[in-house]
C-alpha positions as CSV (number, residue, x, y, z in Angstrom):
1,M,0.0,0.0,0.0
2,N,1.4,3.4,-1.0
3,V,1.8,6.3,1.4
4,V,1.3,9.9,0.3
5,I,2.8,12.7,2.3
6,L,1.7,16.3,1.7
7,A,4.9,18.3,2.0
8,G,4.4,21.4,-0.2
9,G,2.9,24.1,2.1
10,F,4.5,27.4,3.0
11,G,4.5,26.7,6.8
12,T,4.0,30.4,7.6
13,R,3.1,29.9,11.3
14,I,6.6,28.6,12.0
15,S,8.4,31.1,9.7
16,E,11.5,31.1,12.1
17,Y,12.5,27.9,10.2
18,T,10.5,28.0,7.0
19,K,12.2,31.1,5.6
20,S,15.0,28.8,4.6
21,I,13.6,25.3,4.6
22,P,10.2,23.7,4.0
23,K,8.3,22.6,7.1
24,P,8.8,18.8,6.7
25,M,12.5,19.4,6.9
26,I,12.5,21.0,10.4
27,K,14.5,18.7,12.7
28,I,12.9,17.0,15.6
29,N,16.0,16.1,17.6
30,K,18.4,14.6,15.0
31,D,16.1,14.0,12.0
32,P,13.7,16.1,9.9
33,I,10.1,15.5,10.9
34,I,9.4,13.9,7.5
35,V,11.9,11.1,8.4
36,H,10.1,10.4,11.7
37,I,6.8,10.2,9.8
38,M,8.2,7.7,7.3
39,R,9.9,5.6,10.0
40,H,6.5,5.3,11.7
41,Y,4.9,3.9,8.5
42,Y,7.9,1.7,7.8
43,N,7.6,0.1,11.2
44,Y,4.2,-1.1,10.2
45,G,5.4,-2.5,6.9
46,F,4.7,0.4,4.5
47,K,7.7,1.0,2.4
48,N,6.7,3.1,-0.7
49,F,6.2,6.8,-0.3
50,F,5.0,9.5,-2.6
51,V,6.0,13.0,-1.4
52,A,4.0,15.9,-2.8
53,L,6.5,18.7,-3.2
54,G,5.9,22.4,-3.5
55,Y,7.5,25.2,-1.4
56,K,11.3,24.7,-1.3
57,G,10.9,21.2,-2.7
58,E,14.5,21.2,-3.8
59,V,15.6,21.1,-0.2
60,I,13.7,17.8,0.3
61,R,14.9,16.5,-3.0
62,T,18.6,17.2,-2.1
63,F,18.2,15.6,1.3
64,F,16.9,12.3,-0.1
65,K,19.5,12.2,-2.8
66,K,22.2,12.3,-0.1
67,K,20.6,10.1,2.5
68,K,19.7,6.4,2.1
69,F,16.8,4.7,3.9
70,P,15.4,1.2,3.8
71,W,12.2,2.5,2.2
72,K,11.5,4.0,-1.3
73,V,10.9,7.7,-1.6
74,N,9.3,9.1,-4.8
75,L,9.5,12.9,-4.9
76,I,6.8,14.6,-7.1
77,N,6.6,18.3,-7.8
78,T,3.0,19.3,-7.4
79,G,3.3,23.0,-7.9
80,L,4.2,26.0,-5.7
81,K,0.7,27.3,-4.9
82,T,-1.3,24.1,-5.3
83,M,-3.7,23.4,-2.4
84,T,-3.8,20.1,-0.5
85,G,-6.5,18.5,-2.6
86,G,-4.9,19.6,-5.8
87,R,-1.6,18.1,-4.7
88,L,-3.3,14.8,-4.1
89,K,-5.1,14.9,-7.4
90,R,-1.8,15.4,-9.2
91,L,-0.5,12.1,-7.8
92,K,-3.4,10.1,-9.2
93,K,-1.4,8.6,-12.1
94,Y,1.2,7.3,-9.6
95,L,-1.3,5.8,-7.2
96,K,-3.1,3.8,-9.8
97,D,-6.4,2.1,-8.8
98,E,-5.3,1.1,-5.3
99,T,-6.2,2.0,-1.7
100,F,-3.5,4.3,-0.3
101,L,-2.5,6.0,2.9
102,L,-2.2,9.8,3.3
103,T,-0.8,12.1,5.9
104,Y,0.5,15.6,6.4
105,G,4.3,16.4,6.5
106,D,4.1,18.1,9.9
107,G,2.5,15.8,12.5
108,L,3.5,12.7,14.5
109,S,1.5,10.1,16.3
110,N,1.7,6.6,17.7
111,V,-1.5,5.6,15.9
112,D,-1.6,1.8,15.2
113,L,-1.6,1.8,11.4
114,R,-2.5,-1.8,11.1
115,K,-5.7,-1.2,13.2
116,L,-6.4,1.9,11.2
117,V,-6.3,-0.1,7.9
118,K,-8.3,-2.9,9.4
119,F,-11.0,-0.4,10.6
120,H,-11.1,1.1,7.0
121,N,-11.5,-2.3,5.4
122,K,-14.3,-3.2,7.8
123,K,-16.2,0.0,7.2
124,K,-15.9,-0.2,3.4
125,K,-16.1,3.6,2.8
126,L,-14.1,5.9,0.6
127,V,-12.2,7.7,3.3
128,T,-11.1,6.9,6.9
129,L,-9.5,9.7,8.9
130,T,-7.8,9.5,12.2
131,A,-9.7,11.5,14.8
132,V,-7.7,12.9,17.7
133,R,-8.3,15.1,20.7
134,P,-6.3,18.4,20.3
135,P,-3.6,18.9,22.8
136,A,-5.0,21.2,25.5
137,R,-3.2,24.5,25.8
138,F,-5.3,26.4,28.2
139,G,-7.6,25.9,31.2
140,F,-11.3,26.5,30.8
141,I,-13.4,29.0,32.9
142,K,-17.0,30.0,32.9
143,I,-17.8,33.6,34.0
144,N,-21.1,35.1,35.3
145,N,-21.2,38.7,36.4
146,S,-17.5,38.8,36.9
147,Y,-17.5,35.7,39.1
148,V,-15.8,32.5,38.0
149,K,-18.6,29.9,38.1
150,Y,-16.5,27.1,36.8
151,F,-12.8,26.4,36.7
152,K,-11.1,23.5,35.1
153,E,-7.4,22.9,34.5
154,K,-6.5,22.1,30.9
155,S,-7.6,18.7,29.8
156,Q,-7.9,16.9,26.5
157,I,-11.1,15.3,27.7
158,D,-12.8,18.7,27.5
159,A,-11.9,19.1,23.9
160,G,-13.8,17.6,20.9
161,W,-12.4,15.5,18.2
162,I,-10.4,17.0,15.3
163,N,-8.9,15.7,12.0
164,G,-5.5,14.3,12.9
165,G,-4.7,13.2,9.4
166,F,-3.4,9.6,8.9
167,F,-6.0,8.8,6.3
168,V,-6.8,5.6,4.4
169,I,-8.3,6.5,1.0
170,E,-10.0,4.7,-1.9
171,P,-9.0,6.0,-5.4
172,K,-12.6,6.8,-6.3
173,F,-12.4,9.7,-3.7
174,L,-10.1,11.6,-6.0
175,E,-13.1,12.3,-8.3
176,F,-14.3,14.7,-5.6
177,I,-11.2,16.9,-6.2
178,S,-11.7,19.5,-8.9
179,N,-8.4,21.2,-9.5
180,D,-5.2,22.7,-8.0
181,N,-7.2,25.2,-6.0
182,T,-9.2,22.6,-4.1
183,F,-8.5,22.2,-0.4
184,L,-8.7,18.6,0.6
185,E,-10.3,19.6,3.9
186,K,-13.2,21.5,2.3
187,T,-15.3,20.4,-0.6
188,P,-13.9,16.8,-1.1
189,L,-14.2,15.7,2.5
190,E,-17.5,17.6,2.9
191,K,-18.9,15.8,-0.1
192,A,-17.7,12.5,1.3
193,T,-19.4,13.3,4.5
194,S,-22.7,14.1,2.8
195,K,-22.6,10.8,0.9
196,K,-21.8,9.0,4.1
197,Q,-18.4,7.9,2.7
198,L,-16.2,9.4,5.5
199,V,-15.6,7.5,8.7
200,A,-13.4,8.4,11.7
201,Y,-11.0,6.1,13.5
202,K,-10.7,7.4,17.1
203,H,-7.1,7.5,18.3
204,Y,-6.6,8.0,22.1
205,G,-2.8,7.9,22.1
206,F,-0.2,10.5,21.3
207,W,-0.7,13.0,18.5
208,Q,0.9,16.4,17.9
209,C,1.2,18.6,14.8
210,M,4.0,21.2,14.5
211,D,2.6,24.7,13.9
212,T,4.8,26.6,16.4
213,I,8.2,26.4,18.2
214,R,6.3,25.2,21.2
215,D,4.9,22.3,19.3
216,K,8.4,21.4,18.1
217,I,9.6,21.3,21.7
218,T,6.7,19.1,22.7
219,L,7.6,16.7,19.9
220,E,11.2,16.6,20.9
221,K,10.3,15.8,24.5
222,A,7.8,13.1,23.3
223,L,10.5,11.4,21.2
224,K,13.0,11.4,24.1
225,K,10.3,9.8,26.3
226,K,9.6,7.3,23.5
227,E,6.0,8.3,23.4
228,I,6.2,8.1,19.6
């Protein structure tokens, strides 16, 4: 089963790094985050990657020319300003008519990929996404006439579920993507939802995306603790 990694965005929220390198190349401890992502998939037996390149794609290309890994990396230029859905659509000819895995190039998790695929196969829908609880950043308070009526220290339990990436997708889903300007997370997934073709696999373990320096530090700590 092929694995697609979306790695072409501008990464503007962590511009301290992305002025010079693309977001997937930001190092988490010794390796770029994209290598950690690939290693996670490889550990579950997935060895063939298609990386959708865009912003500063040459940096990723140079890195994988110099480094050798036990998995295969296919680097595909999908345009500088192409949106997430458009990038995926551009990979259609490489993915053929087979179920594939998809994730973003800026998040790590300890999701059990075998269980995820098994769940997808059981549900028999076009798309399965991994639902996660967002890491809680702040405590929650309820105020009435200046009095704090409710105080709760930050907790993931208070938060709802969000799209954590780590998708399993049937090729027919690509028909929902119109062109380069299509956001994967808007019309295509909304259409799949309306047709009851989108299901969620709930992941209760570790998950963290990297939007800020603070997120980067959180990921580095998690790796040292072997949470991922």
